[in-house]
TIGUDO-580704 format. One record per residue (C-alpha): z, x, y. Coordinates in pm, whole numbers, padded with zeros to 5 digits, always signed. Layout:
! residues N
ZXY/...
This chain:
! residues 394
+02625-00040+01441/+02344-00081+01685/+02301+00126+01999/+02457-00092+02268/+02227-00044+02565/+01996-00301+02714/+01634-00239+02623/+01432-00340+02929/+01124-00424+02726/+01307-00649+02480/+01182-00965+02654/+00834-00873+02536/+00950-00916+02177/+01052-01273+02260/+00708-01386+02373/+00691-01626+02078/+00936-01855+02260/+00692-01894+02552/+00976-01857+02796/+00892-01967+03148/+01014-01868+03491/+01056-02222+03615/+01362-02290+03826/+01654-02411+03616/+01702-02717+03832/+01359-02837+03719/+01426-02793+03348/+01531-03065+03108/+01824-02994+02874/+01800-02963+02496/+02135-02997+02321/+02191-02815+01992/+02516-02884+01808/+02767-02681+01611/+03018-02834+01367/+03230-02578+01186/+03553-02385+01159/+03667-02187+01462/+04042-02184+01394/+04262-02082+01102/+04204-01814+00831/+03827-01872+00816/+03779-01888+01193/+03568-01571+01208/+03283-01746+01025/+03243-02025+01279/+03327-01815+01582/+03038-01588+01484/+02812-01894+01476/+02919-02024+01815/+02909-01690+01991/+02564-01614+01849/+02432-01949+01967/+02590-01920+02311/+02465-01564+02358/+02110-01657+02261/+02112-01977+02469/+02239-01795+02778/+01966-01534+02734/+01695-01798+02703/+01825-01990+03003/+01853-01674+03211/+01484-01598+03174/+01365-01950+03242/+01417-02171+02938/+01201-02256+02640/+00872-02441+02666/+00820-02722+02416/+00494-02908+02459/+00445-02969+02832/+00816-02947+02922/+01059-02661+02971/+01418-02689+02851/+01746-02512+02910/+01956-02491+02593/+02307-02636+02585/+02533-02563+02286/+02773-02848+02199/+03056-02734+01970/+03315-02903+01750/+03592-02723+01559/+03632-02898+01223/+03935-02678+01135/+03790-02641+00782/+03878-03008+00722/+03602-03230+00573/+03732-03536+00758/+03710-03354+01090/+03364-03227+00995/+03254-03590+00953/+03403-03674+01293/+03218-03379+01443/+02884-03485+01301/+02944-03841+01422/+03008-03699+01769/+02672-03519+01752/+02500-03841+01651/+02662-04030+01939/+02529-03769+02183/+02179-03800+02038/+02179-03445+01902/+01919-03400+01627/+01986-03040+01523/+02326-02900+01426/+02441-02561+01298/+02721-02569+01036/+02952-02656+00868/+03070-02322+00726/+03221-02428+00391/+03114-02633+00091/+03345-02933+00139/+03249-02979+00503/+02878-02941+00441/+02888-03199+00162/+03106-03439+00360/+02869-03460+00658/+02556-03520+00450/+02568-03904+00468/+02622-03897+00845/+02336-03651+00897/+02095-03845+00680/+02188-04183+00831/+02148-04057+01187/+01840-03839+01153/+02010-03501+01193/+01890-03174+01040/+02182-02937+00991/+02206-02568+00897/+02520-02515+00684/+02665-02185+00568/+02766-02338+00237/+02627-02294-00111/+02613-02616-00324/+02256-02642-00450/+02259-03022-00434/+02263-03001-00052/+01924-02830-00049/+01757-02970-00361/+01565-03301-00387/+01638-03576-00308/+01844-03413-00030/+01626-03287+00254/+01826-03268+00580/+02027-02952+00512/+01887-02598+00553/+02086-02305+00416/+02144-02063+00703/+02219-01751+00498/+02188-01592+00154/+02391-01779-00110/+02650-01619-00338/+02438-01698-00646/+02163-01493-00481/+02374-01206-00345/+02621-01182-00636/+02368-01082-00903/+02211-00832-00662/+02549-00667-00593/+02655-00660-00960/+02325-00515-01073/+02337-00247-00804/+02691-00146-00904/+02603-00143-01274/+02308+00086-01212/+02460+00312-00944/+02832+00315-01031/+02835+00245-01404/+03035-00077-01363/+03087-00255-01695/+03394-00479-01652/+03475-00727-01376/+03765-00952-01275/+03761-01245-01033/+04030-01381-00799/+03982-01695-00590/+04172-01927-00359/+04257-02261-00514/+03994-02450-00312/+03660-02593-00415/+03450-02347-00212/+03591-02018-00351/+03633-02166-00698/+03266-02262-00701/+03173-01912-00590/+03393-01765-00862/+03223-01977-01129/+02883-01869-01000/+02992-01507-01005/+03119-01532-01361/+02787-01682-01473/+02592-01406-01297/+02811-01132-01443/+02774-01272-01795/+02398-01300-01754/+02382-00932-01657/+02584-00828-01963/+02907-00742-01781/+03240-00802-01951/+03454-01051-01756/+03816-00945-01819/+03984-01201-01590/+03855-01520-01426/+04148-01762-01408/+04377-01617-01139/+04398-01822-00820/+04616-01835-00509/+04714-02098-00254/+04565-02066+00095/+04912-02036+00252/+05006-01740+00033/+05171-01455+00225/+05265-01221-00064/+04963-01141-00280/+05136-00889-00509/+05228-01151-00774/+04871-01284-00756/+04699-00949-00802/+04940-00791-01055/+04807-00964-01371/+04449-00898-01265/+04509-00526-01212/+04662-00504-01560/+04318-00585-01704/+04187-00260-01543/+03849-00392-01425/+03583-00159-01292/+03512-00420-01025/+03747-00671-00860/+03561-00963-00698/+03739-01163-00428/+03539-01484-00464/+03478-01675-00141/+03757-01484+00032/+03824-01568+00396/+03828-01287+00655/+04203-01335+00702/+04289-01308+00332/+04057-01020+00241/+04269-00737+00389/+04587-00880+00236/+04434-00890-00111/+04283-00544-00072/+04613-00398+00047/+04804-00554-00244/+04554-00424-00500/+04555-00069-00362/+04933-00056-00326/+04958-00158-00692/+04750+00148-00780/+04409-00012-00836/+04138+00251-00783/+03828+00055-00884/+03566-00114-00669/+03637-00433-00470/+03367-00672-00350/+03295-01021-00223/+02987-01235-00161/+03119-01365+00171/+03067-01200+00510/+03366-01020+00660/+03495-00890+00993/+03538-00513+01029/+03804-00550+01299/+04016-00778+01079/+03981-00535+00787/+04081-00240+01003/+04383-00418+01148/+04494-00572+00819/+04427-00300+00562/+04326+00016+00748/+04206+00300+00523/+04292+00095+00215/+03982-00117+00289/+03748+00183+00262/+03485+00115-00004/+03513-00265+00020/+03171-00422-00041/+03060-00746+00127/+02751-00931+00242/+02663-00822+00593/+02456-00949+00878/+02081-00976+00830/+01994-00650+01002/+02044-00275+00992/+01969-00009+01255/+01657+00080+01058/+01503-00267+01078/+01652-00397+01405/+01403-00464+01684/+01468-00399+02051/+01545-00769+02087/+01817-00745+01821/+01966-00444+01998/+01971-00639+02322/+02124-00941+02149/+02412-00724+02023/+02458-00580+02371/+02461-00923+02539/+02700-01066+02277/+02937-00772+02319/+02937-00805+02697/+03001-01180+02679/+03288-01164+02429/+03421-00809+02439/+03351-00744+02071/+03083-00790+01807/+03088-00929+01453/+02827-00784+01218/+02788-01128+01059/+02621-01243+01381/+02314-01045+01274/+02265-01341+01040/+02408-01617+01259/+02160-01549+01542/+01879-01690+01329/+01966-02061+01304/+01903-02142+01671/+01583-01937+01663/+01451-02129+01361/+01535-02463+01521/+01363-02384+01850/+01055-02222+01697/+00999-02506+01448/+01028-02764+01727/+00796-02561+01947/+00535-02554+01673/+00561-02934+01642/+00686-03077+01975/+00731-03430+01836/+01013-03284+01625/+01234-03271+01933/+01315-03638+01869/+01196-03684+01509/+01347-03474+01231/+01093-03607+00982/+00825-03416+01177/+01050-03109+01163/+01096-03137+00787/+00725-03194+00726/+00649-02871+00913/+00882-02651+00712/+00652-02582+00416/+00387-02410+00626/+00595-02293+00922/+00569-01929+01024/+00643-01750+01352/+00704-01390+01458/+01056-01265+01388/+01180-01123+01718/+01483-00955+01560/+01309-00727+01312/+01066-00440+01357/+00711-00465+01230/+00535-00784+01124/+00837-00973+00988/+00809-01351+01011/+01039-01647+01047/+00969-01877+00755/+01149-02109+00520/+01222-02011+00159/+01427-02149-00128/+01169-02266-00381/+01326-02062-00662/+01682-02182-00598/+01622-02537-00474/+01269-02645-00565/+01184-02688-00196/+01191-02478+00120/+01537-02544+00258/+01662-02194+00341/+01596-01958+00631/+01439-01625+00535/+01686-01355+00638/+01726-01014+00474/+02006-00975+00220/+02208-00687+00367/+02500-00560+00159/+02760-00349+00339/+03039-00112+00249/+03339-00072+00482/+03420+00282+00599/+03682+00385+00858/+03664+00080+01081/+03295-00010+01051/+03036-00136+00806/+02767+00089+00657/+02455-00046+00487/+02468-00018+00109/+02129-00176+00035/+01882-00438+00164/+01698-00698-00047/+01502-01022-00005/+01542-01377-00132/+01259-01612-00229/
């Protein structure tokens, strides 16, 4: 975890935003939306989004706003909890359209991200989902921008690392009986097969209202896999599944391609979660800039806790603002925004060195519809995440 003290010089690292010292009363307001899940078993995903956006917006506003063209704006975050329901996600995106909001972060799951596509395209909205269906980001689609590393990008990296470093040869998959985790399971099975792993179980599922996971995990454990993959597992279900597997005597590795919450793991599984591997936030102490350290500090002071996944979630708002700043007409015209994405590049305030904000995704989608954030893979140890390895995605 990052050192949680305010770095006085961190504002220097944010010079790319051209922040002004104009009085707030003189600033216009730029609304950026969020539509995603902030309640229920997957709430941690969307809460991390909202808190990251609100922390960053408050910081920007505190030091004067963001200059776009010849105007200076305060940032207002408009949120909508879709409760992981595609119909509510549609209602949320319609609300954004009614308020004239052009840029929205979310939704957080596949069904929601797919459901809002027609509304976004019809109303000229660019949205940044945390969902993995390739058709959202591949031509002819063009309004969605993947805000993180996808499971079909992280999964192969994790499996290969474990094969080479831990001698993993066999793998089993467990997934909730929903389209999002089932899709991630299928992608994981394909990746494992491509790497030459033996898939010993890939048909065990559970209902999202399951409270006793022992009957779910028992047949999987009998296959004695070297690696148990919890495909698309929500932060609330992960500790329950881990606890059930360990209490049944499973001693192998457990992983997932979704981001998790260390506090939830500690409270739900305790020491039994030690060794659990997941995708982390897009930063480590080694690569975090002073600005990232200050972001963590401000977030923690605002909300009383910090979620490592916010190391990734901080980026969406930054990409939106910097791309608009580079092309001020994009503030009202998303076609200008999309046209700028191929060549866009700006300093990355959250990483040390010469790291840049840029769009990627050509390999996976045939067009640049993904933010460039590091692929950080974590392992859980005694209440906190430790970095296992860091990679990049094209």
